FITOR-375389 format. One line per field, with one value per residue (C-alpha): residue in three letters; x, y, z. Coordinates in steps of 0.2 Angstrom, whole numbers, plus 5000, padded with zeros to 4 digits. Layout:
<recs>
res: c(Ala:...)
xx: c(X:...)
yy: c(Y:...)
zz: c(Z:...)
</recs>
This chain:
<recs>
res: c(Unk:Unk:Unk:Unk:Unk:Unk:Unk:Unk:Unk:Unk:Unk:Unk:Unk:Unk:Unk:Unk:Unk:Unk:Unk:Unk:Unk:Unk:Unk:Unk:Unk:Unk:Unk:Unk:Unk:Unk:Unk:Unk:Unk:Unk:Unk:Unk:Unk:Unk:Unk:Unk:Unk:Unk:Unk:Unk:Unk:Unk:Unk:Unk:Unk:Unk:Unk:Unk:Unk:Unk:Unk:Unk:Unk:Unk:Unk:Unk:Unk:Unk:Unk:Unk:Unk:Unk:Unk:Unk:Unk:Unk:Unk:Unk:Unk:Unk:Unk:Unk:Unk:Unk:Unk:Unk:Unk:Unk:Unk:Unk:Unk:Unk:Unk:Unk:Unk:Unk:Unk:Unk:Unk:Unk:Unk:Unk:Unk:Unk:Unk:Unk:Unk:Unk:Unk:Unk:Unk:Unk:Unk:Unk:Unk:Unk:Unk:Unk:Unk:Unk:Unk:Unk:Unk:Unk:Unk:Unk:Unk:Unk:Unk:Unk:Unk:Unk:Unk:Unk:Unk:Unk:Unk:Unk:Unk:Unk:Unk:Unk:Unk:Unk:Unk:Unk:Unk:Unk:Unk:Unk:Unk:Unk:Unk:Unk:Unk:Unk:Unk:Unk:Unk:Unk:Unk:Unk:Unk:Unk:Unk:Unk:Unk:Unk:Unk:Unk:Unk:Unk:Unk:Unk:Unk:Unk:Unk:Unk:Unk:Unk:Unk:Unk:Unk:Unk:Unk:Unk:Unk:Unk:Unk:Unk:Unk:Unk:Unk:Unk:Unk:Unk:Unk:Unk:Unk:Unk:Unk:Unk:Unk:Unk:Unk:Unk:Unk:Unk:Unk:Unk:Unk:Unk:Unk:Unk:Unk:Unk:Unk:Unk:Unk:Unk:Unk:Unk:Unk:Unk:Unk:Unk:Unk:Unk:Unk:Unk:Unk:Unk:Unk:Unk:Unk:Unk:Unk:Unk:Unk:Unk:Unk:Unk:Unk:Unk:Unk:Unk:Unk:Unk:Unk:Unk:Unk:Unk:Unk:Unk:Unk:Unk:Unk:Unk:Unk:Unk:Unk:Unk:Unk:Unk:Unk:Unk:Unk:Unk:Unk:Unk:Unk:Unk:Unk:Unk:Unk:Unk:Unk:Unk:Unk:Unk:Unk:Unk:Unk:Unk:Unk:Unk:Unk:Unk:Unk:Unk:Unk:Unk:Unk:Unk:Unk:Unk)
xx: c(5176:5171:5153:5149:5138:5126:5121:5114:5103:5097:5093:5083:5074:5069:5063:5054:5044:5040:5034:5023:5015:5022:5024:5011:5019:5004:4997:5014:5018:5001:5003:5020:5013:4998:5011:5022:5008:5010:5028:5029:5028:5042:5053:5050:5039:5050:5066:5062:5048:5059:5060:5042:5040:5052:5041:5025:5035:5039:5021:5012:4995:4979:4968:4956:4954:4954:4969:4974:4988:4992:5001:4996:5001:4997:4992:5007:5008:4989:4989:5002:4992:4976:4986:4989:4974:4956:4945:4944:4959:4959:4972:4972:4981:4979:4984:4969:4979:4989:4973:4966:4980:4978:4960:4963:4977:4970:4952:4945:4955:4956:4946:4954:4950:4957:4960:4973:4980:4980:4962:4957:4964:4955:4939:4941:4934:4946:4952:4944:4959:4970:4985:4991:5005:5014:5027:5037:5026:5027:5039:5027:5014:5016:5025:5022:5003:5001:5009:4999:4982:4987:4990:4973:4964:4973:4965:4974:4988:4985:5001:5009:5022:5032:5046:5052:5066:5077:5082:5099:5092:5100:5110:5123:5109:5102:5119:5123:5105:5108:5125:5117:5103:5115:5122:5105:5094:5081:5077:5069:5050:5043:5050:5047:5047:5049:5048:5059:5065:5083:5087:5080:5080:5069:5056:5056:5055:5040:5031:5035:5029:5013:5011:5017:5028:5042:5043:5057:5066:5079:5087:5096:5100:5100:5110:5105:5119:5113:5122:5123:5114:5099:5097:5098:5085:5073:5076:5072:5056:5049:5052:5044:5059:5059:5040:5036:5053:5052:5039:5051:5062:5057:5056:5067:5081:5077:5091:5105:5100:5100:5117:5125:5117:5125:5142:5142:5135:5148:5162:5158:5151:5154:5161:5166:5149:5140:5132:5126:5108:5107:5090:5093:5078:5072:5058:5050:5035:5026:5010:4997:4998:4982)
yy: c(5162:5155:5153:5157:5146:5156:5142:5154:5163:5146:5141:5157:5155:5137:5142:5157:5146:5133:5147:5155:5138:5137:5118:5112:5095:5084:5096:5098:5079:5075:5088:5081:5063:5069:5077:5061:5048:5044:5040:5033:5015:5016:5027:5019:5004:4995:5001:4994:4981:4966:4973:4975:4957:4951:4959:4951:4934:4935:4937:4921:4924:4915:4906:4920:4937:4956:4966:4984:4992:5009:5023:5011:5023:5015:4998:4987:4980:4979:4968:4957:4955:4951:4937:4929:4933:4927:4941:4960:4970:4989:5001:5018:5033:5052:5055:5054:5054:5039:5030:5033:5022:5009:5007:5005:4992:4982:4988:4971:4963:4977:4992:5009:5023:5041:5047:5052:5035:5039:5046:5030:5019:5029:5025:5006:4995:4987:4969:4969:4966:4951:4959:4977:4982:4999:5001:5016:5028:5027:5042:5053:5051:5049:5033:5030:5035:5024:5008:5011:5012:4997:4987:4992:4987:4970:4954:4943:4934:4948:4954:4970:4972:4988:4993:5011:5022:5025:5042:5039:5036:5047:5056:5061:5071:5078:5085:5092:5100:5108:5114:5122:5131:5138:5149:5156:5155:5166:5153:5142:5146:5130:5117:5098:5086:5069:5056:5042:5031:5031:5012:4995:4994:5010:5002:4986:4996:5006:4990:4982:4998:4995:4978:4968:4953:4954:4940:4946:4962:4966:4981:4984:4997:5000:5014:5023:5033:5050:5057:5075:5086:5089:5070:5067:5080:5073:5055:5061:5070:5057:5043:5052:5052:5071:5073:5090:5097:5104:5117:5122:5133:5150:5148:5164:5154:5138:5138:5144:5131:5117:5122:5123:5107:5098:5105:5102:5084:5080:5087:5079:5062:5060:5043:5036:5029:5045:5053:5040:5041:5027:5021:5014:5005:4996:4983:4972:4960:4959:4950:4954:4942:4932)
zz: c(4942:4960:4963:4981:4992:5003:5015:5029:5016:5010:5027:5031:5014:5018:5036:5029:5017:5031:5042:5028:5026:5008:5010:4997:4996:4993:4979:4971:4971:4964:4951:4946:4945:4935:4923:4921:4920:4902:4903:4921:4917:4904:4915:4932:4932:4919:4928:4945:4942:4947:4965:4965:4959:4973:4986:4980:4978:4997:5003:5009:5000:5007:4995:4995:5003:5002:4996:4996:4986:4993:4982:4967:4953:4937:4945:4942:4960:4962:4947:4953:4969:4959:4950:4967:4977:4973:4979:4979:4976:4977:4972:4980:4974:4974:4956:4945:4929:4935:4940:4922:4916:4930:4926:4907:4910:4925:4928:4924:4938:4951:4957:4959:4971:4969:4987:4999:5005:5024:5023:5014:5027:5041:5033:5033:5046:5059:5055:5037:5025:5022:5012:5011:5000:4998:4984:4981:4990:5009:5011:5001:5015:5034:5037:5055:5054:5038:5046:5062:5052:5041:5057:5063:5047:5045:5050:5062:5052:5038:5030:5026:5012:5010:4998:4996:4993:5008:5015:5006:4989:4976:4989:4976:4967:4983:4989:4971:4972:4988:4983:4967:4976:4989:4975:4972:4988:4981:4968:4980:4981:4988:5000:5001:5016:5009:5024:5017:5031:5034:5036:5034:5053:5055:5044:5055:5071:5065:5060:5077:5086:5077:5084:5068:5068:5055:5042:5031:5027:5014:5005:4988:4975:4956:4947:4931:4922:4915:4900:4907:4920:4909:4906:4925:4929:4916:4923:4941:4936:4924:4936:4950:4961:4961:4961:4966:4966:4948:4956:4970:4959:4952:4933:4931:4938:4929:4915:4927:4940:4927:4920:4937:4944:4929:4932:4951:4949:4935:4945:4962:4955:4937:4930:4914:4913:4916:4931:4943:4950:4962:4970:4987:4994:5009:5011:5024:5026:5042:5049:5062:5076:5081)
</recs>
């Protein structure tokens, strides 16, 4: 049996949802992270922590100062900063459930604020912060606006460190997902607009356009092999990679979408090791000139 792809219908369905203002991205993303908070460290932090540590190791910390960790989640990076910086370290995230864990683990070293990260930045005085970090969450906000505000709040010689998924992260999953829903366009009931930056160069350019000087930049990847389609979906959801996307499919189509996604993913990208889920990331550190 041949499963027809209805690309035009899918395009119209996505456009219709945008025009109807059905893009509840922040709400859906927050709901997703609240739901996975108890397993997030096991599934994501432990999976990618060496890359977060590398970012922290590249920062030239002052002896003392004020630090902010944006999209802090369960507080892992905020705690790494607190171990390096004598002074006030604040973690900011919009997921209250993630912050409950952060406060329990690291509340004795850091303070945590539940707030939209961009709104939090806008409330900070200019030239008031020594170090700002943002790990694995820039694309869930507004990258250019975020970096511009961070540049404003940094003191002269203050530093910004960012690590995040690139636009091409898990592209095998993304292409398989689009191919799946093209068979059932009516299954799509919400749309997401994740703003992952495409390349290392694009991150550097945004930093420079905000008046920052690049100190270092790098990129990399790490692959997880799922046993089957269901395992792949579980991994994507519990790591936060597909945050919000589980609410984009009508529950009446859930079983058929899961089954077809597994079949399409396996046919297109399956290997002897399993189904590859490759996180491709970009990172950079910059400082504010004096």
